[in-house]
C-alpha positions as CSV (number, residue, x, y, z in Angstrom):
1,M,12.2,108.0,327.4
2,K,8.5,108.1,326.9
3,F,5.8,108.3,329.1
4,S,2.5,108.2,328.3
5,G,-0.9,107.7,330.5
6,E,-4.8,108.6,330.6
7,L,-6.6,109.9,333.5
8,T,-10.6,110.6,333.2
9,V,-12.3,114.0,334.8
10,K,-16.2,114.2,335.8
11,A,-16.4,117.7,333.6
12,P,-17.6,118.9,330.1
13,R,-14.7,118.3,327.8
14,A,-14.6,122.3,326.9
15,E,-14.2,123.1,330.5
16,V,-11.3,120.8,331.2
17,Y,-9.7,121.8,328.2
18,K,-10.1,125.8,329.6
19,A,-8.8,124.7,332.9
20,V,-5.7,122.4,331.5
21,R,-4.9,125.3,329.3
22,D,-4.4,128.0,332.1
23,A,-1.0,127.9,333.1
24,R,-1.5,129.1,336.5
25,F,-4.4,126.0,337.3
26,F,-2.0,123.8,335.5
27,A,0.5,124.9,337.5
28,S,-1.4,124.5,340.6
29,C,-2.3,120.9,339.8
30,V,2.0,119.6,339.3
31,E,3.5,119.2,343.0
32,G,6.9,121.6,343.0
33,V,6.2,124.4,340.6
34,Q,7.0,127.5,341.9
35,D,7.6,131.1,340.8
36,L,5.8,130.5,337.4
37,Q,5.8,133.5,334.9
38,E,4.2,134.1,331.4
39,T,7.6,135.6,329.6
40,A,5.4,135.5,326.6
41,P,2.3,134.8,324.7
42,D,2.1,130.6,324.9
43,T,5.5,130.7,326.9
44,Y,6.2,130.5,330.7
45,S,9.3,130.3,332.7
46,A,9.1,128.6,336.4
47,V,11.2,126.6,338.9
48,F,10.3,122.8,339.4
49,A,11.5,121.5,342.4
50,T,10.8,117.6,342.8
51,K,13.1,114.9,345.0
52,V,13.9,111.9,343.1
53,A,15.1,108.7,344.7
54,Y,17.6,110.4,347.4
55,M,18.4,113.1,345.2
56,N,16.6,116.8,345.8
57,F,16.7,118.5,342.2
58,K,15.6,122.3,341.4
59,F,15.3,123.0,337.7
60,K,14.6,126.2,335.8
61,V,12.2,125.5,333.4
62,T,10.8,127.3,330.1
63,V,7.3,125.9,328.8
64,Q,6.1,126.9,325.4
65,V,2.6,125.9,323.9
66,V,3.7,125.2,320.4
67,R,-0.1,124.3,319.3
68,A,-3.5,124.3,320.5
69,D,-6.0,123.2,318.9
70,E,-9.5,123.9,321.1
71,P,-10.7,121.4,323.3
72,N,-9.3,118.9,321.5
73,E,-5.1,118.8,321.8
74,I,-2.4,120.8,323.4
75,E,1.8,120.2,322.3
76,A,4.0,121.7,324.5
77,K,7.9,122.1,324.5
78,V,9.7,122.0,328.0
79,E,13.1,122.7,328.8
80,G,14.9,122.8,331.8
81,M,18.5,123.4,333.6
82,P,19.0,121.8,337.2
83,L,19.9,124.4,339.5
84,G,23.5,123.6,340.8
85,I,24.4,120.7,338.6
86,V,25.2,120.2,334.9
87,G,22.6,119.0,333.4
88,R,19.3,119.2,330.9
89,L,15.7,118.3,330.6
90,A,14.3,118.5,327.0
91,A,10.9,117.1,326.5
92,T,7.6,117.4,324.2
93,S,4.2,116.4,325.3
94,I,0.8,116.0,323.8
95,T,-2.3,116.0,325.9
96,R,-5.4,114.9,324.5
97,L,-8.8,115.3,325.6
98,T,-12.2,113.6,324.3
99,E,-15.6,113.5,325.4
100,A,-16.5,110.2,327.5
101,G,-20.2,110.6,328.5
102,D,-19.8,113.3,331.1
103,E,-16.8,112.8,331.7
104,T,-13.2,114.0,329.8
105,K,-11.0,111.6,329.1
106,I,-7.5,113.1,329.3
107,S,-4.6,111.1,327.5
108,Y,-0.6,112.1,327.2
109,D,2.2,111.5,325.9
110,V,5.8,112.6,327.0
111,D,9.0,112.4,325.3
112,A,11.9,113.4,327.3
113,A,15.3,113.3,327.3
114,L,17.9,113.8,329.7
115,A,21.5,114.7,330.2
116,G,24.2,114.6,333.6
117,K,23.6,113.9,336.8
118,L,19.1,113.2,336.6
119,G,20.1,111.0,333.3
120,S,22.1,108.6,334.9
121,I,19.5,108.2,337.8
122,G,18.0,105.2,335.2
123,Q,14.6,104.8,333.4
124,P,13.0,102.8,336.2
125,V,13.3,104.9,339.3
126,L,12.2,108.4,337.0
127,R,9.5,106.3,335.6
128,S,8.0,105.4,338.9
129,K,8.7,109.5,339.8
130,A,6.6,110.2,336.8
131,K,3.7,107.1,337.6
132,E,3.8,109.5,341.5
133,M,2.8,113.0,339.7
134,E,0.7,111.7,337.7
135,R,-1.5,110.3,340.6
136,Q,-0.9,114.1,342.4
137,F,-1.7,115.7,339.2
138,A,-4.7,113.4,338.4
139,A,-6.3,114.0,342.2
140,R,-5.8,117.7,342.1
141,L,-7.4,117.9,338.7
142,A,-10.6,115.7,339.8
143,A,-10.4,117.3,342.9
144,A,-10.9,121.3,341.2
145,F,-13.7,119.7,339.1
146,A,-15.4,117.8,342.5
147,A,-18.9,118.9,343.3
148,P,-19.1,120.8,346.0
149,E,-20.6,118.9,348.9
150,T,-24.4,120.4,349.7
151,P,-24.1,121.5,353.6
152,P,-27.1,119.4,355.3
153,A,-29.8,121.4,356.4
């Protein structure tokens, strides 16, 4: 199953790259990430909890940054095992950052494979969930780069 998308952040590319390369910051933009730990350089483990359709899922995930080309591109591999049910998640993602005036365009491609109960839900439901997660991520990322408001004098 493949997902792709784009979002734009009002910040210089180098700043955006540094932020999305910071695992703690990145995780703070993704709803449901808990217990993030660095297990080796560029390798992290976490618990990811989410609700898909009428079911709640919790995954033990490992994320490994396999390639980082500052400030242009980041490639990562994600593997996860759902807790409490039989299944598996495997994904690769490529995130590209390009300058767009005083903004940064972030484009991403994710290739995910789901096995077990989660895989049986069906692609339309999972695509809908992915789009919802993208909207939440984009809003949190944009908020993190939003200029602080100047209080009235």
